[in-house]
N, C-alpha and C positions, 0 to 999 in steps of 0.2 A: 502495500502500500505507500510506505514512503521511499520509492523508490516512482513508485506512477504518478505520485503528489507533483515529485521533483522534476521527471519530466513534464508534466502540461504546467507547470512552471515557467523550466529552460522555453517552452516554447512558446508561452502568453510572451517572455521575454525579448525573444526572436521576432515577433510579429509587433513588436512593440519599438526596438530597435528600427526593423523594415521600414516601417508606417513613418517612424519620427524621420530616421536619412531623409525618406523621400521629399515627405514633405519639406524640409529644410531643402533640399534641392530644388525645387519648385520655385520654391517663395523668392531664395539666392539673397538671402541677408548681406552677403561680404556682396556682389554685385548689385545692389541698390542702394548700397553705397554714396555711390557718384551719381547715379539718379535722381533719390531726397537731397544731394547736397547743391544740386545743380536746380532743381526745383525752386528750394526754399532758400538758393543765395540773396533773393534783395532781400530777404525780412530782416528783422531784428533777432537779434538772441532769444528773447523771450518767445516773440514768434514764433521765431524758428523749433521751438521745445515744442512750446504749445501744437503748432501742427504733428510735429511724429506724433504726440503721446496721442491727437484724436483720431488722427490717421490708423494707428493702434487698434485702438478702442475697438471704430468701426470696424475694420476689416474682422476682428478677431472675433465678433457678434454675428458680422457677417457669414463667418465660419464655422461657427456652431448652432446658427440658422441651419444654413443648410446642409452642415452635418446630422442636422436632426430631423430635421424636416423639410428638407431639400425635396427629399424625393415624390412629396406627397404631393407639395406645389407645381414641380415640374410635372405630375400627371395630372392635380387637377387643371391648370392653365393650357396642356399640350405645348409645351415648351422643352424643345433636347438641347445639348447642348454644344450640336450645331448653332441651330439659333444663339446662343450667348455668346459665339466667338464669335458669329459674325456683324453679332452686333458693338458687342466690348469694342472689334477690331477695327469697325468702320468708328465709333468717336475715337477712341485711341486717336488714330489716323488723323482726323483733323485737328485735334488739340495740338499731335505735334508741329504739322504742317504748321500752325499757327507758330508755333515755339521757333524752328527754325527758323522760320520769317520773319521772328521779333516781333510781335504782332498779338503776344502773351498776356498783353499790358491787365487785360480783361480780367485774369485770373489771379492777379497781382495789387489788386486794391487794397482798400481798408481792413476792408473784410475775407483778405489773402490765403489767413493762416487755414479760417474754414471751410472754402470752395477748396484749394489745395488736398487740404487734408483728407476729401469726401471722393476727391479725383482731381487728377488720377493714383494718390497714390495709397491712398485704402482700398477701388475699383477700378482699371483692374489692375496693379500693380502689386498689391498684397495682394486681397480675395479675386482674383483673376477666373479664367472660365481654368487654366489648367489645379490651382487649389482648390477653388469648389467643385472639378468633376471629382478631383482625389480622395474631399470628406465624404463625398456622394458614396461611395463605390469602399471604404473602408465598413469595417464590421466588428461592430462592437459602443452601447456607447460611452463607456471608459475610457476605452483604449483611444475615441476619436477624440473626446473632451480632454485631455491630458497632452495625447501629443500638438492640438493645435495650440494647446495654451503655452506649454513647454518651449513649439516651435513660432511663436507670434511672442516669445519672452526672449528670444534669441535672438531674433529681426529687429526688436527692442533695442536692445543694447547693443547691435554691433551699426543701428544708422544714429543710435544718441552720441557712441561713441566719432562717428565718420564726420555725421551731419555738421560741423563745423569747417570741413576739407578744401572746400571752395575759397575762404577766406582770406586762406597764406596765398593765391593765384592771383590773387589783385585783382580789376575788373577786367580788364583785356583776359587776361586767361580763363577767369569764370564767363564772362560773354562764351569764350571759346569752346569751352568745353561744354557749356551753355547749349550751344547749335548741335554740335558732337551728338547729346543724350537723348537732343530731339527726333537728331536720323537714327536713334537707336531707337527711343520709342515706336518711333513711324515706320521700324522693321518688325518691333515688337506686333506692331499693328498688322502688320498685312501676311506676318504667320501663323497668327489666329485667324484673320481672316481667308487665306491658304488656307489651312488644316480645317476650317468649315467646311468652305466650301466642296475638297479631296471628298471628306468622311460621307457629305452630305450626295454626293453619287453614286461614294459605292455603297 
């Protein structure tokens, strides 16, 4: 009996670690540091911290919501993950074009910390089609809860530590990195659109 219980515990630990590593890979906490830094480079330190905190909290609730109730919601509305990928990719593409061309001032008004926290930082950079689809297919409510909480906490720590990265580059360096990040965000948008269309055809 002891050996049997030990084996079950080992299997559960392996599943937990596999799920945690997979979600962290999708959330990409290290890779998102320059994205967050670039998008919040024009905010004050206090606004930047507030933006990061809000985006992480919003993303956490979204992932937990989809993890626990997402399957029923999609069935009820007749929505597929392909639909989410397509609309998420299109909206993100529009944002990235504005950002690359320097027309992102509407995202940087006096309430910009709130606007940026919701989109695109929380949605779809953190709580995007990839992370949402993964928490949907995960099994076990407790597993979902702890994997999501730990993964988001790791993201929060990495982003907070790197949120002031671009201020050391100066104004010109920050603008250059911002344009590059806009291109990368656009590439992510095209990837989501491509995957949505390809899976829809399949």
